[in-house]
Legacy VTK file of the C-alpha trace (Angstrom):
# vtk DataFile Version 3.0
C-alpha trace
ASCII
DATASET POLYDATA
POINTS 117 float
-0.636 -19.786 -16.998
-1.928 -16.998 -19.281
0.760 -14.565 -18.109
-0.033 -11.897 -20.730
-3.761 -11.971 -20.012
-3.156 -11.797 -16.258
-0.975 -8.733 -16.846
-3.665 -7.071 -18.958
-6.309 -7.691 -16.300
-3.956 -6.264 -13.676
-3.639 -3.081 -15.754
-7.408 -2.575 -15.427
-7.451 -3.122 -11.673
-7.514 -6.874 -11.089
-5.151 -8.450 -8.597
-3.231 -11.518 -9.712
-5.624 -13.757 -7.750
-8.735 -12.137 -9.254
-7.273 -12.477 -12.729
-6.461 -16.162 -12.233
-9.935 -16.897 -10.906
-11.588 -14.978 -13.744
-9.452 -16.611 -16.441
-10.209 -20.075 -15.083
-13.956 -19.671 -15.309
-14.608 -20.389 -19.015
-13.372 -23.939 -18.677
-14.905 -24.437 -15.236
-18.337 -22.735 -15.445
-20.080 -22.732 -12.048
-17.443 -23.651 -9.513
-16.816 -24.196 -5.839
-13.800 -22.893 -3.972
-12.390 -26.429 -4.175
-12.525 -26.287 -7.992
-10.834 -22.888 -8.012
-8.185 -24.110 -5.580
-7.371 -27.053 -7.850
-7.142 -24.795 -10.912
-5.200 -21.894 -9.379
-3.319 -23.664 -6.547
-4.148 -20.657 -4.332
-5.022 -21.251 -0.645
-8.770 -21.606 -0.085
-8.937 -18.808 2.495
-7.382 -16.443 -0.048
-9.902 -17.675 -2.636
-12.853 -16.908 -0.318
-11.577 -13.370 0.296
-10.960 -12.822 -3.418
-14.410 -14.117 -4.384
-16.037 -11.873 -1.774
-14.246 -8.857 -3.256
-15.159 -9.903 -6.819
-18.784 -10.358 -5.755
-18.902 -6.813 -4.318
-17.620 -5.501 -7.663
-20.219 -7.655 -9.446
-17.615 -9.668 -11.364
-18.831 -12.885 -9.738
-22.321 -14.233 -9.098
-22.704 -16.232 -5.880
-25.070 -19.207 -6.010
-25.983 -19.869 -2.380
-25.990 -23.409 -1.103
-23.804 -26.033 0.492
-21.365 -25.838 -1.024
-21.740 -22.377 -2.526
-21.055 -22.078 -6.240
-19.571 -19.119 -8.033
-19.883 -17.979 -11.626
-17.929 -15.128 -13.202
-19.821 -12.735 -15.462
-19.156 -12.932 -19.208
-16.143 -11.206 -20.713
-18.283 -8.792 -22.797
-20.223 -7.752 -19.698
-17.003 -7.408 -17.697
-15.222 -5.229 -20.248
-18.314 -3.030 -20.674
-18.562 -2.560 -16.906
-14.844 -1.716 -16.632
-15.078 0.741 -19.538
-18.166 2.449 -18.073
-16.540 2.747 -14.629
-13.337 4.155 -16.139
-15.175 6.734 -18.270
-17.320 7.782 -15.301
-14.192 8.224 -13.189
-12.508 10.281 -15.924
-15.594 12.502 -16.234
-15.722 13.082 -12.481
-12.008 13.914 -12.446
-12.455 16.413 -15.281
-15.344 18.100 -13.439
-13.292 18.390 -10.256
-10.243 19.719 -12.113
-12.369 22.335 -13.872
-14.046 23.277 -10.592
-10.620 23.652 -8.959
-9.619 26.091 -11.692
-7.356 23.920 -13.799
-9.132 25.014 -16.971
-8.930 28.565 -18.360
-12.023 30.007 -20.008
-11.436 31.180 -23.580
-14.404 33.124 -24.936
-17.887 31.587 -25.379
-17.408 29.212 -22.427
-14.688 27.118 -24.054
-11.873 25.974 -21.817
-8.257 25.387 -22.613
-6.159 23.105 -20.476
-2.703 24.423 -19.700
0.185 21.985 -19.816
2.981 22.258 -17.267
6.622 22.371 -18.220
LINES 1 118
117 0 1 2 3 4 5 6 7 8 9 10 11 12 13 14 15 16 17 18 19 20 21 22 23 24 25 26 27 28 29 30 31 32 33 34 35 36 37 38 39 40 41 42 43 44 45 46 47 48 49 50 51 52 53 54 55 56 57 58 59 60 61 62 63 64 65 66 67 68 69 70 71 72 73 74 75 76 77 78 79 80 81 82 83 84 85 86 87 88 89 90 91 92 93 94 95 96 97 98 99 100 101 102 103 104 105 106 107 108 109 110 111 112 113 114 115 116
């Protein structure tokens, strides 16, 4: 089931379960855990835990009720969020590396990064 796409989502931080749930959403729309279970064949308890994690990362919208429904955010919104988070993380890492002295100042405030052997 979409092995290549699952692998690509895993490269950007998704677990296999999160990837399978996210991939299943275009054909399913707003879904219950029962719907997800039928599509992914994953145990329902694992699905609840995965959806909770996805909700915290704002990849899934929870529609309260009995039963609760879940809707994944759109792929454009997801990829933008992932890109923004990655770039922010890279920026923070660069700041910390520079603060720790991993850059060498070269006239007029420019820095040169030294490469190890």
